[in-house]
VEXZAKOL-99984 format. One line per 10 residues: number of its first residue (from 1); for each residue x, y, z of N, C-alpha, C, CB. Coordinates in steps of 0.02 Angstrom, whole numbers, always signed. Each point is the difference from the previous one (the first is absolute). Last residue first. Glycine has a CB too. Example, Ala and Ser with C-alpha at 12.3 -4.5 7.8 and 13.67 -1.06 7.14 Angstrom:
2
2) +642 -112 +354 +42 +59 +3 -39 +55 +37 +59 -32 -108 | -44 -254 +104 -45 +59 +0 +45 +60 +0 -95 -59 +62
This chain:
350
350) +232 -616 +1650 -35 -54 +38 -71 -20 -6 +78 +33 +67 | +49 +142 -196 +29 -48 -6 -42 -59 +38 +106 +73 -19 | -137 +163 +69 -41 -6 -65 +26 -92 +1 +6 +158 -84 | +116 -16 +237 -69 -38 +4 -52 -34 -31 +26 +59 +46 | +180 +79 -69 +9 -82 -13 -73 -31 +39 +160 -6 +5 | -165 +242 -145 +6 -27 +66 +14 -96 -10 -97 +121 +56 | +138 +27 -247 -66 -1 +19 +43 -39 +58 -111 +5 -108 | +203 +211 -66 -3 -62 +49 -42 -29 +27 +66 +32 +15 | -35 +115 -244 -27 -2 +53 +5 -55 +37 -57 +68 -45 | +88 -45 -190 +60 +0 +49 -17 -3 +67 +57 +61 -73
340) -197 -79 -120 -10 +63 +15 +72 +9 +48 -149 +5 -12 | +20 -208 -40 +33 +35 -47 +13 +60 -1 -35 -64 -43 | +47 -49 +276 -42 +6 -52 +26 +16 -72 -69 +29 +91 | +194 -193 +117 -1 +83 -41 -55 +3 -27 +109 +15 -36 | +21 -162 +249 -38 -12 -73 -28 +92 -28 -62 -161 +48 | +287 -17 +65 -34 +40 -4 -53 +21 -54 +86 +8 +64 | +80 -193 +78 -36 +7 -44 -46 +74 -4 +12 -132 +10 | +151 +10 +139 +31 +20 -74 -55 +20 -47 +97 -84 +11 | -195 -80 +180 +78 +41 -8 +27 +44 -53 +22 -90 +49 | -215 -61 +102 -19 +8 -91 +45 +83 -10 -169 -74 -15
330) +137 -150 +223 +5 +91 -1 +1 -8 -82 +88 +59 +126 | -141 -259 -35 +10 +49 +64 +11 +51 -25 +40 -63 +76 | -199 -81 -176 +71 +19 -29 +29 +37 +60 -30 +13 -134 | -147 -215 +98 -5 +33 +4 +77 +36 +3 -122 -40 +29 | +85 -150 -174 -2 +5 +50 -18 +93 +25 +79 -131 -8 | -168 -17 -194 +43 +37 +14 +7 +17 +82 -17 +34 -124 | -176 -137 +10 +47 -19 -21 +92 +8 +9 -115 +4 -52 | -108 +101 +96 +2 -57 +42 +81 -19 -29 -152 -44 +15 | +33 +191 -109 +75 +40 +14 +25 -47 +60 -31 +144 -33 | -136 -194 -197 +14 +30 +71 +65 +13 +18 -88 -55 +33
320) +27 -59 -261 +8 -35 +64 +8 +33 +57 +41 -71 -58 | -118 +118 -210 +20 +17 +59 -1 -43 +52 -27 +89 -37 | +33 -230 -190 -40 +50 +58 +56 +40 +38 -104 -90 +27 | +198 +28 -229 +4 -25 +34 -57 +53 +48 +125 -71 -41 | -69 +75 -200 +25 +24 +36 -54 -45 +54 +64 +122 -65 | +33 -236 -184 -45 +38 +56 -6 +21 +72 -35 -43 -70 | +231 +39 -93 -34 -63 +23 -52 +48 +19 +89 -105 +40 | +39 +182 -248 +3 +7 +81 -41 -60 +25 +7 +135 +5 | +133 -110 -224 -83 -14 +25 +13 -7 +58 -60 -57 -84 | +232 +224 -64 -13 -59 +50 -79 -32 +5 +100 +61 +71
310) +73 +88 -234 -81 +6 +11 -19 -58 +65 -28 +35 -148 | +308 +43 +36 -71 -46 +23 -50 +26 +29 +59 -77 +15 | +157 +211 -50 +5 -59 -38 -66 -53 -12 +121 +17 +45 | -79 +214 +84 -38 -28 -63 +16 -34 -41 -33 +66 +7 | +102 -22 +226 +36 +38 -58 -19 -23 -68 +96 +16 +74 | -232 -50 +135 +31 +61 -9 +45 +12 -57 -13 +0 +110 | -106 -208 -102 -43 +67 +0 +48 +46 -15 -86 -27 +85 | +207 -139 +0 -16 +0 -76 -55 +52 -27 +31 -122 +9 | +4 +91 +211 +88 +23 -25 -24 -8 -60 +105 -42 +80 | -260 -54 +40 +3 +59 +23 +43 +53 -41 -23 -62 +104
300) +32 -168 -137 -58 +14 -30 -13 +84 +9 -44 -132 +25 | +197 -15 +103 +32 +26 -24 -61 +18 -71 +127 -57 +71 | -186 +15 +142 +46 +71 -3 +33 +5 -85 +46 -11 +154 | -290 -100 -77 +74 -11 -4 +47 +42 -30 -36 -96 +1 | -232 +57 +164 +52 +40 -63 +58 -31 -18 -29 +104 +39 | -146 -140 +150 +9 -40 -49 +20 +23 -59 -66 -52 +51 | +55 +177 +152 +79 -49 +12 -26 -59 -59 +43 +13 +167 | -114 +224 -95 -17 -25 -50 +47 -66 -10 -46 +117 -40 | +67 +55 +182 -65 +27 -7 -19 -56 -35 +9 +126 +0 | +214 -156 +44 -36 +5 +55 -84 +45 -18 +138 -7 +73
290) +7 +26 -255 -10 -85 +11 -50 +23 +85 +159 -88 -72 | -84 +262 -5 -54 -38 -43 -22 -57 +11 +37 +48 -67 | +142 +74 +186 -55 +33 +2 -69 -33 -38 +89 +94 +12 | +147 -140 -81 -5 -44 +70 -86 +31 +48 +179 -6 +11 | -87 +131 -211 -15 -95 -25 -21 -26 +57 +95 -31 -84 | -5 +229 +137 -58 +27 -26 -54 -77 -49 +89 +151 -8 | +156 -152 +139 -82 +8 +30 -74 +10 -43 +75 +55 +86 | +154 -86 -201 -48 -56 +25 -44 +25 +61 +88 -93 -36 | -53 +263 -187 +48 -34 +75 -8 -51 +23 +5 +79 +38 | -74 -8 -292 -32 +0 +74 +60 -15 +40 -123 -44 -26
280) +118 +128 -239 +39 -45 +49 -23 -4 +67 +91 +23 -61 | -212 +66 -156 +30 +25 +40 +29 -65 +32 -67 +111 +4 | -92 -82 -190 +56 -7 -35 +64 +22 +53 -72 +23 -121 | -187 +59 +205 +31 -36 -76 +65 +1 +9 -79 +38 -84 | -52 -1 +307 +47 +34 -55 +16 -52 -59 +58 +77 +94 | -255 -161 +59 +82 +25 +10 +7 +26 -44 +51 -69 +50 | -260 -10 +93 +7 +21 -61 +61 +25 +22 -113 +19 -54 | -75 -212 +169 +71 +50 +1 +22 +18 -71 +48 -59 +108 | -297 -22 -6 +68 -4 -39 +42 +62 +10 -55 -72 -89 | -216 -73 +175 +62 +56 +22 +65 +0 -37 -40 -11 +111
270) -239 -44 -155 +69 -30 +6 +58 +45 +26 -39 -70 -93 | -249 +11 +93 +38 +37 -8 +66 -18 +28 -90 +67 -12 | -150 -191 -88 +57 -5 +83 +29 +83 -56 +64 -196 +77 | -311 +204 -142 +59 -46 -6 +44 +32 +50 -9 -37 -127 | -245 +47 +148 +41 +45 -6 +61 -53 +13 -73 +118 +35 | -128 -230 -40 +13 +35 -55 +59 +31 -11 -99 +9 +5 | +33 -125 +189 +25 -27 -48 +15 +45 -55 -52 -92 +39 | -6 +204 +182 -50 -24 -48 +59 -26 -56 -121 +91 +27 | +198 -47 +220 -28 +41 -25 -46 -45 -55 +94 +97 +35 | -28 -175 +210 +28 -8 -53 -60 +55 -48 +69 -141 +32
260) -43 +219 +199 -45 -59 -6 +40 +16 -87 -147 -9 +112 | +180 +75 +184 +43 -1 -94 -46 -38 -14 +137 +0 -12 | -203 +152 +219 -27 -80 -31 +45 +9 -79 -162 -18 +64 | +253 +171 +154 -32 -1 -32 -37 -73 -32 +64 +110 +5 | +67 -68 +182 -30 +67 -6 -47 -6 -59 +101 +65 +49 | +63 -249 +0 -39 +3 +47 -57 +63 -3 +101 -63 +58 | +40 +39 -245 -46 -64 -1 -31 +7 +84 +84 -93 -102 | +95 +220 +60 -47 +40 -29 -54 -53 -4 +76 +88 -64 | +120 -139 +152 -56 +57 +76 -52 +33 -64 +119 +68 +130 | +53 -222 -226 -51 -32 +50 -48 +34 +43 +81 -68 +1
250) -9 +186 -232 +43 -29 +35 -34 -55 +54 +72 +110 -23 | -69 -6 -254 -44 -31 +78 +25 -36 +29 -85 +0 -29 | +171 +68 -192 -5 +61 +46 -40 -18 +66 +2 +79 -105 | +24 -236 -97 +73 +22 +44 -20 +34 +67 +74 +27 -112 | -239 -59 -55 -15 -32 +80 +84 -3 +39 -128 -98 -47 | +22 +311 -96 +24 -51 -38 +26 -56 +108 +63 +100 -187 | -287 +39 +131 +57 +38 +6 +35 -82 -23 -16 +131 +109 | -236 +7 -62 +31 -31 -64 +83 +2 +8 -109 +45 -79 | -126 +23 +251 +64 -14 -25 +29 -46 -58 -5 +28 +103 | -224 +120 -20 +13 -55 -9 +71 -7 -34 -122 -18 +4
240) +9 +237 +108 -3 -48 -46 +9 -63 +15 +26 +74 -57 | -17 +125 +216 -8 +39 -68 -21 -64 -45 +100 +108 +15 | -20 -127 +231 -99 +12 -29 +19 +13 -83 -78 +89 +129 | +275 -119 +38 -44 +70 -11 -60 -8 -9 +76 +49 -45 | +77 -216 -9 -30 +6 +90 -46 +57 +28 +110 -47 +24 | -18 +42 -239 -65 -75 -8 -9 +8 +62 +29 -102 -86 | +152 +243 +48 -65 +33 -25 -58 -51 +1 +67 +79 -77 | +168 -152 +142 -49 +66 +32 -69 +14 -2 +86 +44 -25 | +43 -210 -118 -39 -10 +66 -25 +76 +44 +79 -124 +7 | +31 +188 -187 -70 -68 -44 -8 -19 +76 +43 -75 -151
230) +170 +165 +188 -75 +55 -18 -50 -24 -22 +54 +78 -29 | +123 -221 +12 -19 +16 +79 -60 +56 +32 +126 -30 -3 | -19 -35 -234 -60 -35 +10 -15 +0 +97 +28 -84 -137 | +67 +270 -41 +19 -51 +30 -54 -35 +37 +104 +51 +0 | -143 +91 -178 +52 -24 -27 +21 -42 +48 +24 +87 -69 | -272 -19 +46 +56 +26 +37 +67 -23 -23 -75 +5 +90 | -233 +64 -103 +76 -50 -29 +65 +25 +27 -50 -21 -118 | -249 +34 +154 +49 +12 +28 +63 -28 -40 -71 +5 +102 | -161 -33 -137 -12 +20 +29 +63 +37 +13 -93 -70 +17 | -9 -48 -226 +62 +7 +38 -33 +54 +50 +106 -30 -97
220) -214 -159 -81 -25 +45 +53 +61 +14 +51 -127 -48 -12 | +88 -92 -260 +38 -2 +63 -15 +85 +59 +108 -96 -91 | -228 -72 -93 +36 +77 -14 +4 +1 +82 -59 +78 -131 | -52 -284 -61 -2 +23 +50 +59 +60 -2 -56 -114 +47 | +20 -70 -187 -61 +52 -28 -11 +31 +77 -75 -77 -119 | +245 -71 +76 -55 -56 +46 -69 +51 -37 +78 -50 +161 | +149 +128 -234 -15 -74 -62 -78 -22 +65 +182 -75 -72 | -68 +257 +168 -47 +13 -71 -11 -66 -31 +51 +117 -30 | +53 -147 +223 -60 +18 +11 -32 +27 -56 +31 +13 +104 | +203 -75 -124 -29 -38 +35 -99 +6 +7 +142 +6 +57
210) -9 +173 -110 +16 -37 -81 -52 -75 +43 +178 +53 -75 | -93 +106 +257 -44 +38 -58 -34 -71 -58 +100 +138 +5 | +73 -173 +129 -56 +3 +35 -70 +0 -36 +77 +53 +73 | +143 -43 -165 -28 -54 +1 -55 -9 +48 +99 -33 -42 | -35 +279 -74 +23 -47 +62 -25 -62 -1 +6 +87 +67 | -4 +78 -225 +23 -29 -26 -13 -53 +68 +72 +79 -101 | -135 +150 +136 -50 -34 -44 +23 -67 -36 -43 +118 -19 | +123 -28 +265 +2 +26 -82 -55 -60 -30 +152 +56 -16 | -97 -43 +270 -60 +47 -50 -6 -8 -52 +9 +72 +44 | +137 -196 +93 -95 -53 -5 -20 +63 -46 -55 -77 +151
200) +273 +151 -55 +1 -47 -51 -66 -28 -56 +89 -23 +95 | -70 +122 +134 -4 +46 -34 +3 -39 -100 +62 +92 +134 | -133 -250 +66 +60 +29 -22 -11 +48 -26 +47 -79 -9 | -230 +38 +195 +39 -29 -55 +64 +49 -30 -119 -63 -28 | -177 +28 +136 +93 +24 +26 +49 -32 -21 -26 +26 +95 | -281 -31 -173 +93 -8 -1 +43 +43 +35 -11 -31 -106 | -278 -13 +122 +76 +45 -11 +62 -37 +1 -48 +91 +58 | -169 -242 -132 +29 +46 +52 +57 +28 -35 -36 -62 +104 | -94 -94 -233 -35 +36 +66 +27 +59 +47 -35 -110 +0 | +174 -19 -156 -58 +47 -40 -37 +40 +34 -13 -76 -68
190) +98 -140 +156 +63 +42 +6 -36 +80 -27 +109 -117 -31 | -227 -81 +0 -2 +31 +73 +62 +58 +14 -53 -124 +45 | +26 +24 -257 -68 +16 +2 +14 +50 +93 -77 -141 -101 | +232 -34 +14 +8 +92 -19 -64 +35 +22 +71 -13 -116 | -20 -162 +290 -14 +2 -86 +29 +50 -19 -103 -43 -11 | +201 -89 +230 -43 +65 -32 -10 -12 -43 +29 +73 +34 | +54 -286 +104 +43 +60 -61 -55 +44 -31 +99 -89 -49 | -139 -69 +276 +6 -10 -53 +8 +70 -49 -59 -113 +39 | -4 +74 +206 +49 -33 -17 -4 -28 -69 +12 -16 +114 | -122 +223 +29 +17 -23 -66 +46 -51 +3 -20 +102 -44
180) -34 +63 +209 -27 -63 +39 +20 -47 -93 -136 +56 +136 | +151 +181 -111 +44 -8 +31 +16 -81 +27 -28 +129 +17 | -144 +38 -169 +49 -57 -25 +46 -46 +26 -12 +67 -57 | -142 +139 +135 -38 -65 +12 +47 -49 -69 -151 +62 +56 | +267 +68 +139 -20 +21 -49 -56 -53 -50 +117 +72 +23 | +6 -31 +198 -44 +13 +10 -19 -14 -89 +16 +76 +134 | +209 -112 -96 -36 -10 +40 -60 -22 +3 +62 +56 +16 | +46 +92 -197 +9 +2 +66 -36 -59 +32 +15 +122 -5 | +115 -150 -228 -56 +30 +23 +1 +17 +63 -50 -51 -72 | +194 -8 -153 +10 +13 +61 -58 +16 +24 +103 +27 -13
170) -13 -176 -215 -43 +46 +36 +6 +7 +65 -66 -20 -73 | +281 -43 -103 -43 -48 +16 -52 +75 +25 +83 -146 +36 | +66 +58 -236 -19 +52 +42 -30 -34 +41 -7 +88 -66 | +233 -236 -32 -87 +19 -5 -9 +74 +47 -51 -152 -3 | +304 +61 -102 -55 +7 +60 -54 +22 -38 +71 +33 +102 | +202 -144 -190 -67 +11 -24 -55 +35 +100 +24 -141 -148 | +266 +143 +78 -50 -35 +20 -80 +29 -25 +91 -31 +101 | +134 +84 -228 +19 -36 +67 -60 -28 +34 +95 +76 +16 | +12 +10 -268 -80 -15 +46 +31 -40 +45 -107 -6 -86 | +235 +188 -77 +11 -63 +36 -62 -31 +43 +120 +44 +2
160) -39 +117 -227 -54 +19 +45 -4 -94 +41 -84 +131 -97 | +216 +78 -97 +6 -67 +52 -26 +3 +70 +99 -22 -59 | -221 +143 -133 +80 +5 +2 +12 -65 +51 +22 +151 -16 | -265 -70 +8 +7 +10 -34 +96 -18 +19 -138 +73 -37 | -79 -194 +158 +20 +79 +14 +54 -5 -70 -9 +27 +166 | -206 -189 -184 +43 +4 +24 +44 +69 +3 -23 -114 -24 | -230 -19 +64 +51 +65 -35 +80 -48 +7 -81 +148 +61 | -148 -259 +8 +62 -25 -56 +71 +52 -19 -114 -60 -62 | -48 +89 +296 -25 -38 -75 +58 -14 -26 -102 +59 -33 | +137 +161 +160 -58 -60 +29 +15 -11 -74 -111 +29 +112
150) +320 +82 +22 -37 +8 -49 -59 -54 +14 +100 +48 -80 | +123 +79 +203 -72 -49 +17 -32 -1 -87 -41 +54 +161 | +318 +33 -53 -63 +23 -29 -54 -51 -3 +66 +75 -64 | +209 +25 +153 -53 -52 -1 -66 +5 -25 +57 -22 +80 | +193 +86 -123 -34 +24 +10 -67 -56 -17 +84 +114 -10 | +211 -68 +24 -51 -42 -12 -73 +62 +25 +87 -145 +28 | +118 +227 -30 +26 -82 -8 -54 -1 -17 +81 -54 +73 | -80 +313 -126 -42 -74 +56 +65 -51 -39 -192 +14 +10 | +206 +193 -85 +47 -13 +11 -16 -59 +60 +53 +119 -51 | -165 +11 -139 +28 +67 +60 +40 -50 +43 -114 +103 +15
140) -5 -234 -196 +62 +29 -29 +30 +88 +58 -60 -67 -159 | -112 -82 +242 +48 -38 +4 +65 +40 -64 -100 -122 +49 | -120 +195 -5 +30 +0 +72 +68 -39 -25 -119 -6 +93 | -23 +72 -243 +59 +49 +4 +15 -16 +81 -37 +107 -101 | -105 -279 +23 +75 -3 -57 +41 +76 +24 -70 -70 -138 | -162 +18 +255 +69 -39 +14 +76 +30 -34 -87 -108 +2 | -94 +277 +69 -3 -35 -71 +51 -53 +30 -23 +104 -108 | -190 +12 +249 +72 +8 -21 +38 -52 -53 -1 +51 +116 | -227 -38 -40 +15 +64 -60 +60 -15 +18 -87 +103 -14 | +20 -155 +229 -32 +0 -34 +20 +33 -82 -61 -12 +119
130) +259 -72 +34 -76 +70 +10 -33 -36 -47 +42 +140 +19 | +185 -261 +98 -27 +29 -72 -95 +12 +7 +118 -84 -81 | +127 +107 +262 -71 -19 -16 -23 +33 -75 -27 -2 +140 | +280 -84 -31 -44 +64 -4 -48 -24 -36 +78 +90 +5 | +142 -166 +160 -64 -16 -44 -24 +49 -8 -26 -91 +29 | +268 -14 +22 -33 +70 +11 -67 -27 -63 +132 +116 +39 | +79 -235 +88 -90 -7 -14 -18 +65 -14 -36 -91 +83 | +315 -14 -42 -66 +67 +35 -40 -19 -47 +53 +119 +48 | +143 -318 +37 -42 +60 -67 -49 +31 +43 -3 -74 -123 | +180 -71 +236 +14 +93 -26 -52 +18 -67 +154 -1 +31
120) -180 -224 +79 -18 +42 +42 +17 +95 -13 +17 -128 +71 | -95 -121 -211 +25 +74 +7 +30 +39 +46 -71 -7 -53 | -69 -187 +115 +43 -17 -92 +60 +72 -13 -148 -63 -81 | -12 +115 +233 +30 -59 +34 +40 -33 -34 -82 -10 +57 | -71 +162 -166 +61 +36 +52 +27 -40 +42 -49 +95 +4 | -123 -182 -133 +64 +18 -31 +54 +54 +23 -71 -35 -82 | -136 -57 +215 +55 -51 -22 +57 +12 -47 -88 -61 +17 | -71 +230 +48 +46 -20 +63 +22 -54 -19 -53 +44 +89 | -93 +10 -272 +78 +54 +19 +33 -12 +45 -39 +82 -25 | -153 -215 +8 +33 -31 -44 +64 +66 -8 -118 -89 -60
110) -69 +127 +238 +55 -54 -8 +31 -32 -56 -50 -15 +82 | -57 +215 -116 +10 +30 +51 +52 -93 +24 -137 +133 +21 | -16 -93 -208 +64 +8 -28 +34 +6 +76 -26 +65 -134 | -198 -78 +105 +13 -52 -44 +95 -7 +32 -117 +35 -131 | -66 +136 +211 -21 -65 +6 +20 -56 -27 -69 +54 +17 | +140 +186 -80 -34 -21 +96 -7 -81 +25 -90 +110 -14 | +164 -15 -222 +60 +17 +62 -46 -16 +54 +83 +107 -46 | -212 -138 -136 +68 -75 +12 +23 +34 +70 +69 -42 -150 | -234 +178 +111 -38 -64 +28 +61 -41 +11 -121 +2 -63 | +148 +194 -61 +13 +14 +87 -27 -76 +26 -32 +156 +17
100) +162 -146 -262 -67 +19 +30 +14 +3 +71 -74 -53 -86 | +299 +66 -51 -43 -56 +19 -92 +35 +31 +146 -81 +41 | +166 +106 -109 -73 +21 +3 -68 -31 -8 +64 +68 -28 | +208 -50 +118 -49 -58 -52 -45 +61 +11 +12 -161 +17 | +280 +160 +11 -62 +47 -31 -63 -70 +3 +85 +109 -107 | +139 -153 +218 -53 -9 -30 -51 +37 -19 +34 -68 +39 | +268 +68 +14 -71 +33 +8 -64 -30 -34 +69 +100 +6 | +185 -201 +107 -31 +69 -71 -74 -12 +20 +90 -11 -135 | +96 -187 +211 -3 +67 +8 -54 +22 -58 +129 +12 +53 | +0 -235 -54 -103 +1 +41 +6 +76 +15 -32 -140 +93
90) +218 +6 -276 -29 +70 +51 -56 -7 +33 +38 +72 -71 | +114 -211 -72 -53 -49 +62 -9 +55 +31 +42 -126 +26 | +66 +158 -259 +57 -2 +82 -65 -29 +39 +105 +131 +7 | -219 -137 -204 +89 -41 +5 +34 +2 +56 +25 +30 -101 | -202 +111 +90 -37 -83 +12 +70 -27 -14 -146 -11 -51 | +169 +242 +13 -12 -1 +76 -16 -67 +13 -41 +116 +13 | +82 -56 -227 +57 +8 +22 -1 -28 +73 +20 +96 -81 | -207 -59 -64 +35 -91 -23 +59 +14 +46 -25 -38 -152 | -103 +220 +182 -23 -34 +29 +26 -69 -5 -78 +80 -6 | +182 +107 -122 -4 +9 +82 -18 -53 +41 -30 +100 -22
80) -21 -76 -211 +66 -31 +3 -1 +17 +83 +69 +21 -140 | -271 +20 +60 +22 -66 +2 +69 +7 +21 -79 -46 -86 | +29 +233 +64 +8 -10 +76 -20 -66 -4 -23 +114 +58 | +74 +0 -248 +46 +2 +42 -5 -13 +70 +25 +62 -76 | -184 -88 -103 +46 -50 -3 +70 +22 +53 -52 -33 -136 | -144 +166 +130 -11 -56 -5 +51 -53 +9 -75 +51 -56 | +122 +180 -27 +4 -26 +86 -30 -38 +16 +15 +74 +35 | -18 -67 -276 +72 +4 +39 -12 -4 +66 +55 +69 -77 | -259 -71 -38 +42 -70 -5 +66 +44 +22 -62 -92 -113 | -46 +272 +119 -38 -49 +43 +13 -65 +6 -70 +63 -21
70) +140 +87 -150 +32 +8 +75 -39 -49 +44 +30 +130 -11 | -87 -111 -218 +62 -19 +30 +35 -20 +51 -13 +45 -56 | -209 +66 +25 -11 -72 -17 +69 -54 +20 -86 +54 -105 | +88 +199 +110 -34 -33 +55 -9 -84 -9 -65 +119 +15 | +133 +5 -185 +50 +3 +33 -19 -30 +64 +43 +92 -63 | -217 -75 -92 +47 -36 -39 +59 -3 +42 -45 +36 -110 | -124 +119 +160 -22 -63 -12 +73 -53 -4 -120 +56 -69 | +166 +158 +29 -10 +3 +55 -9 -76 +6 -41 +124 +12 | +21 -17 -215 +54 -36 +14 +13 -19 +74 +39 +53 -99 | -249 +47 +38 +30 -66 -36 +59 -42 +8 -50 +55 -62
60) -31 +103 +244 +8 +28 -33 +15 -94 -57 +36 +161 +84 | -186 -75 +138 +56 -19 -34 +11 -8 -73 +1 -41 +95 | -124 +196 +121 -17 -43 -58 +66 -12 -9 -108 +41 -55 | +69 +143 +194 -74 -36 -36 -5 -56 -18 -20 +79 -37 | +169 +62 +215 +20 -43 -37 -60 -13 -23 +99 -35 +47 | -29 +278 +61 -34 -64 -15 +14 -46 -51 -71 +56 +43 | +142 +186 +2 +32 -57 +49 -36 -59 -10 +34 +75 +90 | -93 +48 -293 +24 +40 +63 +35 -60 +34 -101 +99 +16 | +3 -241 -139 -45 +75 -9 +23 +54 +44 -106 -61 -25 | +200 -179 -127 +3 +49 +63 -45 +57 -17 +121 -27 +34
50) -45 -249 -99 -28 +73 -30 -10 +24 +51 -53 -15 -96 | +256 -184 +87 -65 +23 +7 -19 +69 -38 +8 -64 +111 | +197 -28 -127 -37 -69 +3 -81 +17 +20 +121 -70 +43 | +69 +219 -208 -47 +5 +49 -17 -74 +12 -45 +120 -32 | +306 -96 -54 -81 +20 -48 -64 -15 +84 +42 -80 -184 | +233 +55 +158 -19 +49 -59 -75 +12 +2 +96 -41 -77 | +34 -130 +260 -23 -3 -66 -16 +51 -64 -30 -76 +74 | +119 +137 +138 +41 -61 -43 -36 -7 -46 +49 -64 +75 | -172 +210 +31 +51 +48 -50 +62 -86 -20 -6 +183 +88 | -190 -257 +54 -3 +45 -59 +69 +34 -51 -103 +21 +83
40) +149 -121 +128 -42 -32 -43 -11 +22 -90 -51 -15 +130 | +79 +165 +60 +73 -32 -6 -28 -54 -73 +63 +1 +166 | -223 +88 -49 +4 +39 -38 +86 +3 -49 -109 +54 +93 | +2 -204 +99 -48 +2 -69 +30 +47 -70 -109 -8 +97 | +201 +16 +135 +11 -72 -26 -25 -1 -91 -31 -59 +146 | -27 +253 +31 +89 +0 -57 +11 -63 -44 +75 +59 +101 | -284 -60 +23 -1 +44 -52 +54 +19 -47 -72 +30 +72 | +67 -158 +136 -36 -46 -47 +12 +44 -78 -105 -53 +104 | +159 +169 +104 +74 -68 -27 -40 -19 -41 +77 -57 +97 | -223 +207 +0 +69 +44 -45 +24 -47 -26 +41 +90 +65
30) -205 -178 +81 -30 +14 -65 +54 +27 -56 -111 +26 +68 | +186 -185 +118 -28 +64 +9 -29 +6 -80 +89 +56 +108 | -64 -317 +1 +57 +69 -18 -47 +65 +9 +84 -64 -105 | -157 -178 +130 +46 +37 +65 +40 +49 -21 +9 -96 +59 | -155 -21 -201 +57 -5 -13 +45 +15 +63 -36 +22 -118 | -203 +10 +102 +27 -93 -31 +49 -6 +0 -59 -26 -68 | +8 +266 +90 -20 -53 +74 +27 -78 +0 -121 +67 +6 | +127 +112 -210 +50 -20 +59 +4 -52 +61 +2 +102 -31 | -181 -64 -125 +70 -64 -35 +51 +4 +39 -11 +10 -121 | -176 +136 +168 -15 -90 +23 +55 -60 -25 -136 +30 -16
20) +137 +213 -69 +2 -4 +86 -2 -64 +37 -59 +99 -7 | +43 -36 -236 +70 +0 +26 -3 -28 +77 +36 +106 -80 | -215 -186 -108 +10 +41 +72 +44 -18 +28 -91 +18 +22 | +20 -143 -213 +51 +74 -34 -19 +29 +68 -12 +30 -157 | -54 -256 +190 -31 +53 -37 +20 +73 -25 -63 -65 +56 | +173 -122 +68 -39 +52 +32 -38 +53 -31 +75 -23 +67 | +56 -123 -174 -26 -57 +51 -70 +44 +42 +145 -71 +25 | +15 +173 -177 -45 -41 -38 -36 -33 +53 +71 -16 -104 | +81 +117 +200 -30 +63 -36 -47 -35 -34 +95 +82 -14 | +80 -227 +87 -33 +5 +55 -52 +66 -26 +104 -55 +95
10) +33 -26 -240 -44 -32 +2 -44 +9 +72 +70 -67 -90 | +117 +191 +28 -51 +12 -31 -49 -56 -2 +67 +76 -54 | +115 -70 +213 -42 +48 +10 -58 +34 -57 +102 +9 +78 | +60 -204 -95 -43 -27 +47 -38 +63 +18 +75 -100 +43 | +79 +135 -196 -44 -49 -28 -72 -15 +49 +118 -52 -58 | +93 +154 +118 -19 +41 -33 -84 -46 -43 +157 +71 -3 | +13 -163 +129 -58 +46 +38 -21 +55 -32 +41 -28 +96 | +97 -122 -195 -79 -33 +4 -25 +22 +69 +21 -115 -76 | +133 +245 -92 +5 -47 +56 -58 -21 +15 +88 +45 +42 | +60 +99 -276 -77 -37 +30 +25 -27 +74 -60 -55 -131
């Protein structure tokens, strides 16, 4: 039994039993992956998966236990390698970062530019987290860190580290009747308008729907998207009033739109870093967290990772904006990919 065979097993599970997709994750061929699975099952003496013809249809009871142990072994092996690299002071490696597009476009470019300056031989690979994508599955699939957002008091499961908080703002064309307001919009005013906002706001349990429902109101959606820049496009086209994160508003937007405060009843949002539990993080991963949240203590982050403590994290700092960072000369060695592995042009990082 080899680590390669165990990694192939986990790749098949993480690809929802699709061997072709698992082969892509492993950068291997489908026959090679099938051969590794066959060797593993022959050595164990029992089937790990139920089959229908050549397709895998489910995990056997014994398979569930083997998968649990295999994940622990593979993670432990990765932790040993990370620990050794940290001890050697090795700054090279690959950082797989999974993040929503808004963070990839509007938060990370100057932060990653600084990180690459500190670790010139670091290769950062960015994978976008789409609507409905499981953060837990991304961590199981090899992501070193996953960035997510929550609204209000919600805390993500697992090793979740609060980074910063941000508010939602309303974007309207300069000719709109709200453009001259010098106060936050009320929930009633927001309910009267067709909204252009994030896909997640359409969910029945979204903080927007909950806030409106508590006031006896209902949202009216004109259009929604995962990407804040698309929201701006459709506000400019006249589809409705935009509701998006303040961190996605740039100086050019303030010239083209009126940017208003959203109703105070809408809770603040918190950006979180999710890390694989029980794993040793590379030094550059911890430095990335510190760049995003300077108020955090590295010792407490390590304790949270190895499970020896559940730190009482300090309150996340308000979003400081990109003005806090020098404009990056270049964002080198950064490759951005969607969750399907397709490369996204570098222009998406500017």
